[in-house]
N, C-alpha and C positions, 0 to 999 in steps of 0.2 A: 536250529531252535526245536527244541522238541522234547521243551521240559514238559513235564504231566500237571505239576502244577502251575504253570503259567498259561495253559489252557485252562483250566479250573477256572482260573480269578475273569479270563478274558470271558468266560459263556457266563461266569457270574452277574460282570459288571455291564457287558451288554446285555443282557434278561434274554440271552439264546437261549430257546425253545430246546426244551429233550432229546425232540426226535431231529433234530437240526444235523447237516451232512457235515462233519469237520474235517478237512484234509491238511495235513502239512506239507511245506515244500512243494506246494502245486502252482499249477497255471490252469489260467484264463487264454483260450488262446495261444497266443505268443508273448502272455505277460506272467510273471513268475513272482510270488507271495510267501511269506512266509510261515501264510494263515489264509485257507478261505474259508466261509464258513456260506452255507446256503442253508438260510432260516426260513424255511418253506411256510410257516403257520404266518409271519408277516411279509412273506414273499420279496425275500430283503437277500442279496448278495454280497455278505462282507468282506472286502479287500484286506487282507491286516500286514503289515509290515512291523520287525519287533526290531528295537536298536537299545542299546543300553543308555546313549548318548544319542539324540537327534542332532541332523547337522542338516545343513540347509540342500547337500548331495541327495540325503532320502527323502526330504520333501518335496525337491524338483521331481524327483524318475516317478513317485506314486501322482503329483500331476499331469507327469507325460502320460502315466497308465491313463488315469483318469480320462484324461482328454479322447484319447482313444475307445476307452469302454460306454463312457456316458454318453454318444450317441447313440446307443445300441439298448443297455439297461435304461438309461435316464434314473429315473429316481428310485428304482429297483436297487440300484447299487449303490454301496457304503465304502468309503476307502478313510483306514485310520490308520495311523501311527500311534502302538504302543513302545512308552520310553521310559525311564528311569529319571532322565534329566532334559529339559530343553528353554532354551531363554526365553526372553520376551517377544525379541524381536522375531524366532523363529516362529513361536505359539502364535503371532500375529500375521505371520505369514502362510501360517499352514487354515489359521480362519479364513483368510480372503483367499484360501483357494477350494475352499470346500474340503479339506482334509483334519479328519476330526482325530483329538490327542486322546489319548488314555494313559491316563498316569500309573505305570506300577510301582508296588513299594518295594524299596529299596534291599528287602529279603527274599525275593523273587529271585531263585537263581537261575541265568540263563547259562546253556548249554551250546555251545557254541555247535553248528553246524559246517564241517571241514569242508565239502562236498557244495556249500552255497558261497559266492561271491558277495561281498558286501557294499558291491557296489547295485544290490540287484539283477535279478537274472531277465535274460532276453533270450528267446532262440535265434539263435544266428541262421539258420534256414527259414527264419518268417520272412513274408515278401519285403519290407523295409529292410530291416536286419539284412540280408542275403544284398541287397544293391550297397549296403555298404564297405561290406566284406568283399564282394567283389570287386567294387572301386578298387579299396587298399589294393587287392591283388595285381590290378591292371595297371594304375598310378604306381607300385612297390613303395612306396615310402608319400606322405600327405598329411599337410595341416587337418586333422577335423572339419573345422570349418569350409575350407576345401574340398574335403569329403563330400560336405551336406547341400552344396552347392553344385557339384560335378554330379551326384546324382539324385538331385532335388528329395533330399527328405529333409525333417527341421536339422537344426543344430543339436536339439535333445536328444533327438532319438539318436543322430550321429556318433553323440557323445557316449553314451550308454551303450549304443553297440559296441562301441573299442574298450570302455571300460571295463566289459566283460570280458571282451578279446585279450585286455591285458590282465586282470586278476586271475586268469585262467591259463598264464603263460604262454598264450599264441600270438599278441602282437608285445612292443615294445615302445616303449616312449622316447625319445631323443630332442631335447629343447621341447618344441611345439609341434613337431612329427613324430608319426606315428607309423609302423611296417611290422608287416608277419615276419615272426620268427620260429615259427615252428609250423611248417605247412603240414607237415606227419598228422600232427595233433589235432588239426582245423580238421581234415579231412576225414579224418575217424570219428572227431566230433560231429561232422556233418553225415557219414553215413549211419551213424548212430543216429542220428536225431530226426532224420529226412533218410529212409531207404526208398529206394525207388521204386521195387518191385511191388509194394501192397498199390500203388496207386494204375497198376494194370488192373482193368474193368473187364477187360474181355479179349480173348487170344484166339486164333485159330490158324490154319493152315492156309495159304492161297496158293495157285497154281502157277506158280512160278520158280526156276531153277536159280535167277542167278537175281540176288541182292540191287542189283542197280538199277536193274531192268524193273523191278517190280516197285521200285520206288518210284520212279518215272511215271511210270502207268497208272499208279497209286493217285499220284498228284494230279494227274492229269482228269481220272474221273471225278476226283474230290472235286476240284475248281472250278468241273462244267457244271458241279452243282451247287456252287455256291457253299461249300462245308468247311467251316475253319480248322481248321489242323495243322502241322508242324513234327515233321521228323525228329526222334531225340534220342538220347544214351548214345549208343554205337554208333548208329548211323551216323548222327550229328557230330561226334567228335570226330571222325575218319574223315567228313569233310573239310571240317576247320584246319587240322592237324595234318593230311595227309598219310599219317600213319598206317598202315593193314594190320589191323588184328581179325583173329577169327571169332565170328560171331554166322549164327544161323538163323537170327531173328531180329526183324525190325519193331522197333519202339516207336511210337506214334501219337501224341495228344491230338483229340479231336475233339469237335466242340461236343460238352458232355447229354446235348439232348440230342446229336446223331449219332451216340456208341450202337445202341437197339438197332438201327438201319444198317449199316455200315456191311455187316455180310451179306445182306440178300444185295444189297448194293454193284460188291466191286467180287461178289462171287466167291466161292469157296473150294478148297480140294479135300482129299479126305486127309487124317492124321499122319500116313505116313509118308505123304511127299509132301514139294513145293517148300515156301518160305513160310515160316511162324511169324504174323501179323499180331502182336500186343497192342493193342487199343487204349491208351492211358487219358482218365479223368485228369483235366488242368484244376490244381488245387490254388490256384493265382492267374492272374490278368499276364499271358502270355501269346498270343497269338501278335500281338500289337507290334512289341520286335521281335518278332520271325525273321530271317533274312534268307535270300535266296543265293545258296549256296551250290556252283556247278551242276544250275539249273532246276534246283529242288531246296521247296520250304523249309529250314530246317530253325529250331529253337535258336533262341539267340545267343551268343557267346558266357553271357552268365549264368541262363537256365541249363545248358550245356553241360556247364560245369557243378552246376547242383545235382543233377540227373549223375552223373558219371560218378562222382563222389557218392552219390546215395548208390551206388552198384559196388560198394566196397571192394575185396579183392579184389572180383571181378572186373572190373573198370579203372585198378591201379594204374595201365601201363597210358591208358588213353587219356585218364585224369591227369597224368604230370605232365603229357604231351603236350595236352590244351596249359597247365600252368606256364610252361616253360614258352610259349610265346604268344599267352593273352595278352601283354603289354601291347601287342602287334592287331591284335583285330578292332 
């Protein structure tokens, strides 16, 4: 949806200030909308989806997003469905859920955006969506209801995530069961949507020659100080799979408040020698599900798979190795 006449119509009907920021096919955190308008004059954020014909799925999806965004924005957020056709029953449903409906003239032309799913957009790497995705990888085949129960997410969220995967040819449905049918496409999507390296907040060399010795001693030091941490990426992948790959750095998630202090706490060597330690800032709650593997605390299988896939080609072997045994972890 990128028709200029439609945007002009929306701005005029909603009385949007000329200085407002209009973004097409935009995300607010993990939630995708056809249009997001930041109306600074009225301190409002307008979240808009456009459908030629309103459906119960479109309203349910907007309501799902509204439930997640409302606690943060409250009355500053407004959710709007722009459509040419809506039944009285669906209009009543929209009103009951606090979603505004804006009827557009039939002569307004909608340009279909081939890159956008008609089921809405959810980032597959967001915390809840990834629980659903990794849960499906683990179960290999499941009903959506079973996925929502096993991964402790709402049915609506699980349904939205799976619908998005199906719309993009990543998953398929057989009766009431779904499964991943294009793992490579899924992993490539993860690498594009959430690359791992930008999460590295700080890196420096530490005076060790052996990766495993470094990991165990680092763990002892951090545990003695009560600092939350978990080794991730390459090291975690090797611990789970038993595969041996060449790497000369250790990635570690660490409590964001402690990152600035770690270098002084554990010591550092010159940049020419030792093991490269890369400290990562968590973008979600991951310490609670960390596991002790081989005597060292590493990220959960789900988080490890996310981080390895985020390495792209460099993490390819470990990523595929982890996928192969994922249902056993």
